[in-house]
C-alpha positions as CSV (number, residue, x, y, z in Angstrom):
1,M,321.3,130.0,78.9
2,V,319.5,131.3,75.6
3,G,320.0,127.8,74.2
4,I,318.6,126.0,77.4
5,L,315.4,128.6,77.4
6,L,314.9,127.8,73.5
7,Q,314.9,123.8,73.8
8,P,313.9,122.9,77.4
9,Q,314.1,119.2,77.9
10,S,311.7,119.0,80.8
11,S,308.7,121.4,82.0
12,P,308.4,122.6,85.7
13,F,304.9,123.3,85.0
14,P,303.3,119.8,85.9
15,L,305.1,119.9,89.3
16,L,303.7,123.5,89.9
17,F,300.4,122.1,89.1
18,L,300.4,119.4,91.3
19,A,301.7,121.6,93.6
20,A,298.7,123.9,93.5
21,V,296.3,121.2,94.1
22,S,296.9,119.8,97.6
23,P,297.0,116.1,97.5
24,P,294.6,115.4,100.1
25,L,291.9,117.2,98.2
26,L,292.5,114.5,95.5
27,P,289.6,112.4,96.3
28,A,287.4,115.0,96.5
29,L,288.1,116.2,93.1
30,G,286.7,114.4,90.0
31,V,289.7,112.3,89.3
32,F,288.8,112.0,85.6
33,S,288.3,115.9,85.1
34,L,291.5,116.3,86.5
35,I,293.3,113.8,84.1
36,I,291.7,115.1,81.3
37,I,292.8,118.9,82.2
38,L,296.5,117.7,82.9
39,M,296.4,115.9,79.7
40,A,295.2,118.7,77.8
41,V,297.5,121.3,79.3
42,T,300.7,118.6,78.7
43,I,299.8,118.3,75.1
44,G,299.3,122.0,74.6
45,D,302.5,122.7,76.4
46,R,304.2,120.4,74.1
47,L,302.4,121.9,71.0
48,I,303.5,125.3,72.0
49,V,307.3,124.5,72.4
50,R,307.4,122.8,69.0
51,G,305.0,125.3,67.1
52,M,307.4,128.2,68.3
53,N,310.6,126.1,67.0
54,R,309.0,125.5,63.9
55,F,308.0,129.1,63.7
56,R,311.6,130.2,64.5
57,V,313.2,128.0,62.0
58,W,310.9,129.3,59.2
59,L,311.6,133.1,60.1
60,T,315.4,132.0,60.0
61,P,316.0,132.8,56.2
62,W,314.2,136.4,56.9
63,F,317.1,137.3,59.1
64,K,320.1,138.0,57.1
65,S,322.6,137.7,60.0
66,Q,322.5,135.8,63.3
67,P,319.7,137.3,65.3
68,S,321.2,139.6,67.9
69,P,321.2,138.3,71.8
70,W,318.0,140.5,72.3
71,L,316.0,138.8,69.8
72,E,317.0,135.4,71.3
73,L,316.1,136.4,74.8
74,S,312.8,138.0,73.6
75,W,311.8,134.8,71.7
76,S,312.8,132.8,75.0
77,L,310.6,135.1,77.3
78,L,307.5,135.2,74.7
79,Q,307.6,131.2,74.9
80,W,308.1,130.7,78.2
81,G,305.2,133.3,79.0
82,L,302.8,131.3,76.5
83,R,303.6,128.0,78.4
84,L,303.3,129.7,81.6
85,G,299.7,131.3,80.7
86,L,298.4,127.7,79.5
87,W,299.2,126.0,82.7
88,L,297.6,128.8,84.7
89,L,294.7,128.5,82.4
90,G,294.9,124.7,84.0
91,V,294.9,125.8,87.3
92,I,291.9,127.7,87.0
93,G,290.0,125.1,85.1
94,V,290.7,122.7,88.1
95,L,289.5,125.2,90.6
96,L,286.2,125.8,88.6
97,L,285.5,121.9,89.1
98,P,282.4,121.4,91.7
99,A,284.8,119.4,93.9
100,S,287.3,122.0,94.6
101,N,285.2,124.3,96.6
102,P,287.0,123.9,99.7
103,L,289.8,124.7,97.7
104,Q,288.6,127.8,96.1
105,R,287.6,129.1,99.7
106,W,291.1,128.5,101.0
107,L,292.5,130.1,98.0
108,L,290.4,132.9,98.2
109,L,291.4,133.7,101.7
110,T,295.0,133.3,101.6
111,F,295.7,134.8,98.2
112,T,293.0,137.5,97.9
113,P,295.4,139.9,100.1
114,V,298.3,139.3,98.0
115,V,296.4,139.7,94.8
116,N,294.8,142.9,96.1
117,R,298.4,144.2,97.1
118,L,299.7,143.1,93.6
119,T,297.1,144.8,91.8
120,S,297.7,148.1,93.7
121,L,301.2,147.8,93.0
122,L,300.9,147.7,89.1
123,V,298.3,150.6,89.3
124,T,300.1,152.6,91.6
125,P,301.7,156.0,89.7
126,L,305.2,156.2,89.7
127,F,305.6,159.3,87.9
128,T,303.7,161.9,85.7
129,L,304.4,162.9,82.4
130,G,302.5,166.0,81.3
131,K,298.8,164.9,81.9
132,A,299.8,161.2,81.8
133,T,300.3,158.7,84.5
134,I,302.8,156.3,84.4
135,T,302.3,153.1,86.1
136,L,304.2,149.5,86.1
137,T,301.4,148.2,83.9
138,S,301.9,151.1,81.4
139,L,305.8,150.3,81.5
140,F,305.5,146.7,81.2
141,T,302.8,147.2,77.8
142,L,305.4,149.7,76.5
143,I,308.3,147.1,76.9
144,V,306.3,144.5,75.2
145,V,305.0,146.3,72.4
146,S,308.1,147.6,71.6
147,L,309.5,144.1,71.4
148,A,307.1,142.9,69.3
149,L,307.2,146.2,67.1
150,L,311.2,145.7,66.6
151,L,310.5,141.8,65.6
152,L,307.7,143.0,63.2
153,S,309.8,145.8,61.8
154,R,312.8,143.3,61.0
155,W,310.4,140.8,59.4
156,L,308.5,143.5,57.4
157,R,312.0,144.9,56.3
158,N,313.4,141.6,54.8
159,W,309.9,140.7,53.8
160,I,310.2,144.0,51.4
161,K,313.5,143.3,50.5
162,Q,313.2,139.7,49.2
163,R,309.7,139.7,48.0
164,V,309.3,143.1,46.3
165,L,312.6,144.7,45.8
166,T,314.3,142.1,44.3
167,R,311.6,141.4,41.8
168,L,311.8,145.2,40.9
169,G,315.6,144.4,39.7
170,L,317.0,146.8,42.1
171,D,320.8,146.4,43.0
172,R,321.6,144.9,46.3
173,G,322.8,148.4,48.0
174,N,319.5,150.1,47.0
175,Q,317.5,147.2,48.3
176,E,319.4,147.2,51.8
177,A,319.0,151.0,51.8
178,I,315.2,151.1,51.1
179,A,314.6,148.5,53.1
180,G,316.4,149.7,56.1
181,V,314.8,153.2,56.1
182,I,311.2,151.7,55.7
183,G,311.9,149.5,58.9
184,Y,313.1,152.5,60.8
185,L,310.0,154.8,59.8
186,F,307.7,151.6,61.1
187,T,309.3,151.2,63.8
188,A,309.4,155.1,64.9
189,L,305.4,155.2,63.8
190,G,304.6,152.1,65.8
191,I,306.3,154.0,69.0
192,I,304.3,156.9,68.5
193,I,301.2,155.2,68.3
194,V,302.1,152.8,71.4
195,L,303.0,156.3,73.5
196,Q,299.5,157.6,72.6
197,T,297.8,154.5,73.2
198,I,298.6,154.3,76.5
199,G,297.9,157.9,77.1
200,I,301.4,159.8,76.9
201,D,301.0,163.1,75.2
202,L,304.1,163.6,72.8
203,S,303.7,167.6,73.2
204,S,304.7,167.0,76.8
205,L,308.1,165.2,75.8
206,A,309.3,168.1,74.0
207,V,310.4,169.8,77.2
208,L,311.7,166.8,78.7
209,A,313.9,166.2,75.2
210,G,315.1,169.3,75.2
211,V,316.4,169.4,79.1
212,L,317.9,166.0,78.7
213,G,319.1,166.5,75.3
214,I,321.6,169.2,76.5
215,G,323.0,166.7,79.0
216,L,322.9,163.4,76.9
217,G,324.6,165.4,73.8
218,F,327.6,165.5,75.8
219,A,327.4,162.0,77.3
220,F,326.2,160.5,74.2
221,Q,328.0,162.6,71.7
222,Q,329.9,159.6,69.8
223,L,326.5,157.9,69.6
224,A,324.7,160.2,68.2
225,S,327.3,161.0,65.4
226,N,327.5,157.4,64.8
227,F,323.4,157.6,64.4
228,I,323.5,160.9,62.1
229,S,326.2,159.5,59.9
230,G,324.3,156.3,59.6
231,L,321.1,158.4,58.5
232,T,323.5,160.2,56.0
233,L,324.7,157.1,54.4
234,L,321.3,155.4,53.8
235,V,319.4,158.4,52.1
236,E,322.8,159.9,50.4
237,Q,324.0,156.4,49.5
238,P,327.6,157.3,49.1
239,I,328.5,153.8,49.9
240,K,326.0,150.9,49.5
241,V,325.8,147.3,50.6
242,G,327.9,145.2,48.1
243,D,330.4,148.0,47.4
244,F,334.1,147.4,47.4
245,I,336.0,150.0,49.6
246,E,339.0,151.4,51.3
247,V,338.9,153.2,54.7
248,D,342.1,154.1,56.7
249,G,343.9,151.4,54.7
250,L,341.1,148.8,55.4
251,L,340.0,147.0,52.3
252,G,336.7,145.0,52.0
253,T,332.8,144.8,50.8
254,V,330.0,146.4,52.7
255,E,327.8,143.5,54.2
256,K,325.7,145.8,56.4
257,I,325.0,149.2,56.9
258,S,323.0,149.9,60.6
259,I,322.3,153.0,62.5
260,R,325.2,152.8,64.6
261,S,328.2,151.1,62.6
262,T,328.9,149.5,59.2
263,V,330.2,145.8,58.6
264,L,332.8,145.2,56.3
265,R,333.9,141.8,54.9
266,T,337.8,141.7,53.9
267,N,339.5,139.5,51.6
268,D,340.5,137.4,54.2
269,N,336.7,136.6,55.3
270,L,337.0,138.8,58.3
271,C,334.1,141.0,59.6
272,V,335.0,144.3,60.6
273,I,332.8,146.7,62.4
274,V,333.3,150.3,61.7
275,P,331.8,153.1,63.4
276,N,329.6,155.2,60.9
277,N,331.1,158.5,61.8
278,R,334.2,157.5,60.2
279,F,333.0,157.3,56.7
280,L,332.2,160.9,56.9
281,E,335.5,162.5,58.7
282,R,337.9,160.5,56.7
283,N,338.8,159.8,53.0
284,V,337.0,157.0,51.7
285,V,337.8,155.0,48.3
286,N,334.4,153.5,47.0
287,W,335.9,151.4,43.9
288,S,332.5,150.4,43.3
289,Y,331.1,154.1,43.2
290,A,328.9,154.5,40.0
291,N,331.3,152.2,37.8
292,P,332.9,149.3,39.0
293,Q,335.5,149.5,36.5
294,S,338.9,150.3,37.9
295,R,342.6,150.5,36.6
296,I,345.7,148.7,38.3
297,H,349.1,150.0,37.9
298,L,351.6,147.4,37.9
299,P,355.1,148.8,38.1
300,I,358.4,146.6,36.0
301,G,362.0,147.3,35.7
302,V,363.9,145.8,32.7
303,A,367.6,146.2,32.1
304,F,369.3,149.1,30.4
305,G,369.5,148.7,26.6
306,S,366.1,146.7,26.6
307,D,364.2,147.0,23.3
308,T,361.3,149.3,24.5
309,V,359.1,148.3,21.8
310,L,359.7,144.6,22.5
311,V,359.0,145.5,26.4
312,T,355.7,147.3,25.5
313,E,354.7,143.8,23.4
314,A,355.8,141.8,26.1
315,L,353.8,143.8,28.5
316,L,350.7,143.7,26.6
317,A,350.8,140.1,25.5
318,A,350.6,139.6,29.5
319,A,347.8,141.5,29.8
320,R,345.8,140.0,27.4
321,Q,346.3,136.7,28.9
322,D,344.7,137.1,31.8
323,A,340.7,136.7,31.0
324,R,340.0,139.2,34.1
325,V,341.9,142.0,32.3
326,L,339.3,144.2,30.2
327,S,339.8,144.5,26.5
328,H,337.9,147.6,26.4
329,P,339.3,150.1,27.8
330,A,342.6,148.4,26.3
331,P,345.4,148.0,28.2
332,S,348.5,150.5,27.8
333,V,352.4,150.6,29.2
334,W,353.9,153.9,30.5
335,F,357.5,154.6,30.1
336,K,357.9,156.2,33.6
337,R,361.6,157.1,33.9
338,F,364.9,156.0,33.9
339,G,365.7,154.7,37.0
340,D,369.1,154.0,38.9
341,S,369.5,150.4,37.2
342,A,366.6,149.9,35.0
343,Y,364.1,151.5,32.6
344,E,360.7,152.0,34.6
345,F,357.8,151.0,33.0
346,E,354.2,150.6,34.4
347,L,351.5,148.2,33.0
348,L,348.3,149.7,33.3
349,V,345.0,147.4,32.9
350,W,341.4,147.6,33.3
351,I,339.3,145.5,35.6
352,D,335.6,145.5,36.7
353,E,336.0,143.3,40.1
354,P,337.9,145.7,42.3
355,K,338.1,143.0,45.1
356,D,340.1,140.6,42.9
357,F,342.7,143.3,42.2
358,E,345.5,141.6,44.6
359,P,344.8,138.1,43.1
360,I,345.1,139.7,39.6
361,K,348.3,141.7,40.4
362,S,350.0,138.2,41.1
363,S,348.6,136.7,38.0
364,L,350.0,139.5,36.0
365,N,353.3,139.5,37.7
366,F,353.5,135.6,36.9
367,L,352.8,136.3,33.2
368,V,355.0,139.4,33.0
369,E,358.3,137.5,34.2
370,Q,356.9,134.6,31.6
371,E,356.7,136.9,28.5
372,L,360.0,139.1,29.6
373,S,361.9,135.8,30.0
374,Y,360.6,134.6,26.6
375,R,361.8,137.3,24.7
376,G,365.1,137.2,26.7
377,I,364.4,140.7,28.2
378,E,366.3,140.7,31.6
379,I,364.8,142.2,34.8
380,P,367.7,143.8,36.7
381,F,368.7,143.8,40.3
382,P,370.1,147.2,41.8
383,Q,373.9,148.2,40.6
384,R,376.4,150.1,41.7
385,E,379.6,151.0,40.0
386,L,382.9,151.7,41.8
387,R,385.6,153.7,40.9
388,V,388.9,153.1,43.1
389,R,391.2,156.5,42.9
390,H,394.5,155.2,44.3
391,T,394.6,152.1,42.1
392,E,398.7,151.6,43.0
393,E,397.9,151.5,46.9
394,L,395.4,149.0,46.0
395,R,397.7,146.9,44.1
396,L,400.7,146.7,46.6
397,L,398.0,145.7,49.1
398,F,397.3,142.6,47.1
399,N,400.7,142.0,46.4
400,Q,402.0,141.6,50.0
401,P,403.2,138.4,51.3
402,T,401.0,136.5,53.5
403,S,402.4,134.7,56.4
404,P,402.5,130.8,56.1
405,A,399.5,129.4,57.6
406,P,399.8,126.7,60.3
407,T,399.9,123.2,59.2
408,S,396.8,121.2,59.4
409,P,395.5,117.6,58.0
410,Q,395.4,117.6,54.2
411,R,391.8,118.0,52.9
412,P,390.7,116.5,49.9
413,S,390.9,118.7,46.9
414,Q,387.5,120.7,46.2
415,P,386.4,121.4,42.8
416,P,387.0,124.9,41.5
417,I,383.8,127.4,42.2
418,P,382.8,128.2,38.5
419,P,382.4,131.7,37.6
420,P,379.3,133.4,37.6
421,Q,378.8,133.1,33.7
422,A,379.3,129.4,34.1
423,V,376.6,129.1,36.8
424,Q,374.3,131.1,34.8
425,S,374.7,128.6,31.8
426,S,374.1,125.9,33.8
427,F,370.4,126.3,34.1
428,S,368.2,125.8,31.4
429,A,367.8,128.7,29.0
430,P,364.2,130.0,28.5
431,G,362.8,129.2,25.2
432,Q,364.1,130.6,21.8
433,F,362.5,133.5,20.7
434,A,362.0,134.4,17.0
435,Q,362.9,138.1,16.6
436,D,361.3,138.1,13.4
437,Q,358.0,137.2,14.7
438,T,357.7,140.3,17.1
439,L,354.5,142.5,16.3
440,R,357.0,145.3,15.0
441,V,358.7,143.1,12.3
442,L,355.0,141.8,11.3
443,L,353.5,145.4,11.1
444,R,356.7,146.4,9.1
445,K,355.8,143.7,6.6
446,V,352.5,145.2,5.5
447,A,353.6,147.9,3.0
448,Y,351.5,150.9,4.4
449,F,353.4,150.6,7.8
450,A,356.8,149.3,6.3
451,N,358.5,153.0,6.7
452,C,356.8,153.8,10.4
453,S,359.1,154.7,13.2
454,D,359.0,152.4,16.4
455,A,357.0,155.4,18.1
456,E,354.0,154.9,15.4
457,L,354.2,150.9,15.7
458,R,353.9,151.2,19.4
459,V,350.9,152.9,19.5
460,L,349.4,150.2,16.9
461,I,350.8,147.4,19.4
462,E,349.1,149.2,22.0
463,R,346.0,149.9,20.8
464,G,345.5,146.4,19.3
465,Y,344.4,143.3,20.5
466,Q,344.0,139.4,20.2
467,K,341.4,137.4,19.1
468,F,340.9,133.4,19.2
469,F,339.5,131.8,16.3
470,R,338.4,128.0,16.2
471,S,338.9,125.8,13.5
472,G,336.3,126.2,10.9
473,Q,335.1,129.6,12.5
474,V,334.3,132.0,9.8
475,I,336.4,135.3,10.4
476,F,334.5,137.6,8.4
477,R,332.4,137.4,4.7
478,A,332.6,138.6,1.5
479,N,330.3,141.8,1.4
480,Q,330.5,142.5,4.8
481,P,331.4,146.2,5.8
482,G,335.4,145.8,7.3
483,D,337.1,148.0,9.8
484,T,339.6,145.7,11.3
485,F,342.7,144.1,9.6
486,Y,344.7,141.1,10.8
487,I,348.1,139.6,11.5
488,I,348.4,135.9,12.2
489,L,350.2,135.0,15.0
490,S,349.8,131.2,15.3
491,G,347.5,128.8,13.1
492,S,346.3,129.3,9.4
493,V,343.4,130.5,7.8
494,E,341.9,130.2,4.0
495,V,340.5,133.0,1.8
496,L,337.6,131.7,-0.2
497,S,335.7,133.6,-3.1
498,E,332.1,133.9,-2.5
499,G,329.2,133.9,-5.0
500,Q,325.1,133.0,-5.7
501,W,324.1,129.8,-6.5
502,S,320.4,128.9,-7.7
503,P,318.8,126.0,-6.8
504,N,317.5,125.4,-10.1
505,Q,321.0,125.4,-11.7
506,A,322.3,121.6,-12.2
507,E,325.4,121.6,-10.9
508,T,326.0,121.5,-7.5
509,P,328.2,124.2,-5.3
510,P,331.3,123.1,-4.6
511,L,331.3,123.9,-0.7
512,A,327.7,124.3,-0.1
513,V,326.8,122.3,2.9
514,S,322.7,122.4,3.3
515,I,320.6,123.9,0.8
516,D,317.0,125.1,0.9
517,P,315.5,124.2,-1.9
518,K,312.9,127.2,-1.5
519,A,315.7,129.8,-1.6
520,T,316.0,131.6,-4.8
521,F,319.5,132.0,-4.4
522,I,322.2,130.8,-2.2
523,Q,325.5,132.0,-0.9
524,V,328.0,129.7,-1.4
525,E,331.9,129.6,-1.3
526,N,333.3,128.5,-4.6
527,Q,337.2,128.1,-3.9
528,V,339.9,128.4,-2.0
529,L,341.9,131.3,-3.4
530,A,345.0,131.4,-0.8
531,T,346.0,129.8,2.4
532,L,347.6,132.4,4.8
533,S,349.9,131.2,7.7
534,K,351.7,132.6,10.8
535,G,353.0,136.2,9.8
536,D,350.9,136.8,7.1
537,F,348.0,139.5,7.5
538,F,344.6,140.2,5.5
539,G,341.9,142.8,5.7
540,E,343.9,146.2,5.4
541,I,342.2,147.4,2.3
542,S,338.7,147.5,3.8
543,L,340.0,149.2,7.0
544,L,342.0,151.8,4.8
545,T,339.3,152.5,2.3
546,G,336.0,151.5,4.0
547,A,335.1,148.9,1.0
548,P,333.4,146.1,1.9
549,R,335.3,142.2,2.3
550,S,336.0,141.0,-1.0
551,A,336.3,137.6,0.1
552,T,335.5,135.3,3.0
553,V,338.1,134.1,5.4
554,R,337.8,130.9,7.6
555,A,340.4,129.4,10.0
556,V,341.7,126.2,8.8
557,E,342.9,125.5,12.4
558,D,342.7,127.0,16.0
559,T,344.2,130.6,15.0
560,I,345.0,133.7,17.1
561,L,344.9,136.7,15.2
562,F,346.2,140.5,16.2
563,V,343.8,142.8,15.3
564,V,344.0,146.4,14.6
565,D,340.7,148.2,14.2
566,R,339.4,151.7,13.0
567,N,340.1,153.1,16.4
568,A,343.4,152.4,17.0
569,L,344.4,153.1,13.3
570,Q,342.2,156.5,13.7
571,K,344.6,157.4,17.1
572,L,347.6,156.6,15.1
573,L,346.9,158.9,12.2
574,Q,345.5,161.7,14.6
575,E,348.9,161.7,16.3
576,Y,351.0,161.2,13.2
577,Q,349.2,162.6,10.4
578,E,352.2,162.3,8.0
579,L,351.7,158.7,8.0
580,A,348.2,159.3,6.2
581,E,349.7,160.9,3.8
582,R,352.5,157.7,3.3
583,I,349.5,155.8,3.3
584,A,347.2,157.6,0.6
585,I,350.6,157.5,-1.5
586,E,351.0,153.9,-1.4
587,L,347.0,153.2,-2.1
588,A,347.3,155.4,-5.0
589,Q,349.8,153.1,-6.4
590,R,347.4,150.2,-6.3
591,Q,345.0,151.8,-8.7
592,Q,344.3,148.3,-9.9
593,V,342.7,146.9,-6.6
594,L,341.0,150.3,-6.3
595,R,339.4,149.9,-9.6
596,E,338.2,146.5,-8.7
597,L,336.7,147.3,-5.5
598,G,334.8,150.6,-7.3
599,L,336.8,153.2,-5.4
600,L,338.1,154.4,-9.0
601,N,336.7,154.3,-12.4
602,Q,338.2,154.8,-15.7
603,E,336.3,157.9,-16.6
604,D,337.3,159.8,-13.5
605,E,340.6,159.0,-14.2
606,S,340.3,160.3,-18.1
607,N,338.6,163.7,-17.1
608,P,341.4,166.0,-16.1
609,A,338.8,168.5,-14.4
610,D,338.3,165.5,-11.8
611,K,340.3,165.2,-8.6
612,T,343.7,162.7,-9.2
613,P,343.3,159.4,-7.4
614,L,345.8,160.6,-4.8
615,Q,343.5,163.5,-3.9
616,R,340.4,161.3,-3.8
617,I,342.2,158.8,-1.7
618,R,343.1,161.4,0.8
619,Q,339.6,162.8,1.1
620,R,338.8,159.3,1.8
621,L,341.2,158.8,4.5
622,Q,340.0,162.4,6.3
623,T,336.5,161.2,6.0
624,L,337.0,157.8,7.5
625,F,339.5,158.6,10.5
626,S,338.3,162.1,11.1
627,L,341.4,163.7,10.3
628,S,341.9,167.5,10.3
629,D,342.7,169.6,7.1
630,R,346.5,170.0,6.7
631,P,348.5,171.4,3.7
632,G,348.3,168.9,0.8
633,W,344.8,167.6,1.6
634,P,341.5,168.6,0.3
635,G,340.6,171.9,1.0
636,H,344.4,173.2,0.7
637,A,346.2,174.4,-2.2
């Protein structure tokens, strides 16, 4: 019905116009004037229809969702009212023609009593409200102006949100809340002005509101509760438009918060309308509140006897392969319990897109299965061990002779069913995994971590992360501060010496790519000192001592490195401070390297009153990694 009203195919007003003008009077009228008026009114009617439709199309982007049926009906009534008024003006124009005097007299005699009757009906008091008298005219005025206020309020709210609040850089939730409050305040203020204009004293409504409030409070208790809850949500903003929330097991993104209800859009693109009072009466999980970062728990079970450090490495490797998993905070692994048939682990990862947690969990499950299979770690199934007490009875039961089976046609012999081991071996085995290339083995190749326990290495593996470098990309340059060390997981790098070269020199720098003649000195890479490949490590001296890098390192090909930064090592040394003592002793044995870095000098070593190299290294480690004093460290005898 609304669609028909919005786009009428034909207009009944010309027929009504001709019916109002009696055919016998047409010769007496000015035919030319009648045609001009009819054409003008017809053209005006078409212009109203087209103009209203275009104006409606222009207003469509201002509406976030489909306009309500009440707005559609109001728009249709407004369009029909304008067209009816235009045709009434056309009739009045015809009646004002000199040739229509007989028609005027007939109309006056016929319709004057009707008009007087309608006029008296419109101004007849229906009831009084305080000192104001309510008539049909005042009621009609109140309804029309209220509908106009609703339309204007919605337009103002959308205009403020899109033209003002968006430019201020506010997030979507605050935009909706501020625009909604402004729209409701404008509507309330407009209604107050309209009531005052038609003569209704607001003070007279207080008694009526008090009387009706008691009865309506019980009848519309739920509606009032939703109304108050909606105002609370808009003002306090425990949830905002755009937040990903969970209420009563329902997960979805908040699309709209109105006075009565809130619209949630689920991951299946379904819109669910939830009454506002449920958000205040039930426990609501807001995944986007304050900080959108949230943690996913992924339980995994592995077979008894599995290498727990290798399991940790596999789970962390799976987590680091998903780009949606955050590097900081880093993924971690918990050993939850010894289950009935498995070691039960839990992989914990952080994400900043809560609404994608289900797809991320699915992706992690695929990656975990891939990493565990690659490393030969078994995912067990529930098992039960049965013990037979009376074995003799069981043996007699199986040794009883069976009665001969009835003769049947001879069937072709079937191949024997292979044992489970044979069936399993018939499948393609997973890729061979080099046990000597695990992070635990690679870390133990570093002299400072050679004697670390599995628990200590697990902390490093859990706190470290992988980083990818493209061919030719510089990992770090000489003389830069260094707080990381690297283990090559794949690819290779080259270590380059670096120095200064002046354009005034005759010789050309070996590896300089571009030279600015105006420069006084140019930093150049002189020669390749070493090439490191998979399993090698570098950068540990700068991490442990705080000294600047002594050379430049560049990727020869696409390379993946395992990175241990200062925060990871600090966490390890704070948990296992005896490891700091072993590192200090190992560093003290490399006095030649420390002298080259300027951390030791010959005069300090020859001065017996000064601290020994081991004591100075201890003090440096304590300062770099914020280690507490302990016996044997500086400050203790």
